[in-house]
N, C-alpha and C positions, 0 to 999 in steps of 0.2 A: 799353439802347435798341436795340442791334443785334438782340437776341433778339425783342423786341416787333415790330420792323420786319419781320423775317423771318416771324414767325408771322402778322402781318397780311397780308403778300403771299400766303401760302399760303391763308389764309381767303378772301381775295378771289378767288384762282385757283380754289378749290373752288366758290365760287358761280358764277363764270363758266362752269366746266365743267358745273355742273348746268343752267344756262340753255341752254348750247350743246346739251346732249343732250336737253333737254325737247322734247316733242311740241307745240311752239308754232309759230305762223306767224312769218314774218320780222319783221313790224312789232312784235309782242309781244316777240320776242327783242331787238330793237334798243332798245325802251323799257326792258327789264329790264337790259340792259348799261349804259344811261345811268343808271338808278337805282343800279346797283352803283358806278359811278364817282363819282356825286354823293355817295352815302352814305359812300364811302371818303374823299372829300375832306373832308366834314363831320367825320368821326371824327378825321382827321388834324389838321384845323385846331383843333378843340376840345382835342385832346391837346397840340398845340403851345402854345396859350394857357395851358393848365394848367401845363405844364412851365416856360414863361417866367415866369408869375406866381409859381410856387413858387420858382424860382431867384432872382428878384428879392427876394421876401419873406425867403427864408432867408439871402441874402447880407446883407441889412440886419439881420436878427435875429442872425446869426452873428458879427457884429463884436465882440460883448461876451462871447463864450463863453470859458470857461477851458480850459486844455489838457486837463484831465480829460475834459470833455464832448466835446472834439474827438476824443480817442482812442476814447471810447465810440461816437460816431457813425461813425468810420472802421471800427471793428471790426464793428459791426452791418451796415454797408454791404458789407463783405467777406463776411460770412455770407450776406447776401441774394444777392450776386453768385454765390457758390458754389452756392446752391440753384438759381439761374436756369440756371447751366451744367449742373448735374445734370439738371434738367428737360429742357433742350435736348438733352442727350446721350441721353435716353430718347426724345424726340419725333422727332428727325431720322431714326433708323432706321425708325421707324413711317411717317413721311412718305415715305421712299424706298422703302418696301415690303419692307424686310428681314424684319420680323416680320409675318406674314400670318395672319389668322384667317379660315378659309374661311367660317364662318357669318357673320362680320361683312361679308365681301366680298359674299356673296349678298344679305344684307340691304341693303347699300349700293346694289347694282345694282337691287334692287327699288324702293328709295326714289327712285333717279334716274329710273326709268321712270315712277314715279307722282308726279313733282315737280309740285305745284300750289301756287303762292304768289302772292298779290296784290302789287302794287307797294309798298304800305305795309308789308306783312309782310316783303318782301324788304329794304326800306330798314332797318327795325327790326332784323332779324336780322344784317345786315352790321354796322351800328353797334354792336350789342350784342356780337357775337362779336369784333370788333376791340378793343373796350374791355375785354372780360373777360379 
């Protein structure tokens, strides 16, 4: 959960930075920032409902599990947690700028200056990137 929350905040921050640096008038920037926050809230709310529903469903279904399956589920969850920590240990230095690719930096700067996105595209991209 903590990894997903941190990644979502970075994604939202990146979209806010793109909007801030775009060559748009103030009204369009304000509308884009509103779209960012509304889309982020929608993604969070749907994720919260999914987690709550899965938690309730699994707690009801898990009351009849044997010890064998409890150990299997616990082992798999530890492997998934290890993979999440490994992915995070690779992504954090990239987010902090420890590993820099000059070609990627130039490409990113060019994309930031050419940032054109409608409100619906912005909402979709935020929700999609937070969920992925």
